[in-house]
N, C-alpha and C positions, 0 to 999 in steps of 0.2 A: 503526408504522413507516411511513416515507415510501413512497409508491407510485411506483415507477420506471415512467415511461410509454415509449412508443416514441419520444418525442422525444429521448431520451438516446442518444448514439452508443455509449457504453461504460458498462457497469455498474460502480458503485464498489466498491473493496475495503472491506468493513466487518469489522474484526478481531473474533474470537470474544469478546474481552474489551472491546469498545468501550463497552458499557453502563456499565462501571466507569470507562472513560476512562484516559488516561495520566496517572498521579499524581493521579487524581481529576478530571481535566479532559478533557471530550469534545473531541477535536481532529479537524478535517477538514483534511487536507494536500491543496492542489490543484496539480496539474501542468498544463502547457499543451500537451503534445503527445506522441505516440507515434512511435517510429522503429522500422523494421524490419517483418518479416513477423509476422503474428499467429500465435501458437503453437497456436491453436485457433480457436474461433468468434469472430468479430470483436467481437461484443457483449460477451464475457467477456475480451477483450484484457488489460485492466487487472488483473483478477483472476488471470488465467493467468500474466501476467509476474511478479507479486508471488509467486505460488505457487512458480513455478520458481526465483525468487530465494531464498526461504526454504528451499527444499528442497536448495539448492546445485546444482541442475541447471544453471542459467545465472545467475550473479551479475551484478548491475547496480550499478555504482558509485554511481549516483544515489541508490538507496534507502539504501545504507550512509551516504552523505554527509548525507542528510536526517535519519536516525536519530541520527547523531553531533551534527549541529547542534542538534537539539532536546534531545537528552538531555545533551549536554555531556560524554559519555563517550568514552574513547578506544576504538579497535577491540578491544583485548583485554578491555576491561570490558563492552562493549556486548553485550546479548543481543537480537539482531535479531528473533527470534521473539517474545519477550515485548513488544518495542516495537511491532512491526506488528500484533499482535494486540489491541493496546489502542487503536489509532487507526483512522481511515477515511481513504481516499485516492481522490480522483477525478482523472482526467485527461480533458481535453476538447480 
């Protein structure tokens, strides 16, 4: 696995099913910024925001829109937990 050094501002989200990929394809989704206050440790900001989104604690429309755009599924068809657990996401 890649060794994340101190040069990275934020640790990436790596879904628990990433090794199998999304429909068999390993996918890295890249964002360009964070907004708001960190819900926890700054280095884990990306991971914390995605965890809160998936738990329903604080939904972020960006993550829903990305999952819909890639999957082609409507909201009622989309299993966001499955989707986000099958991909990786890095925000810088």
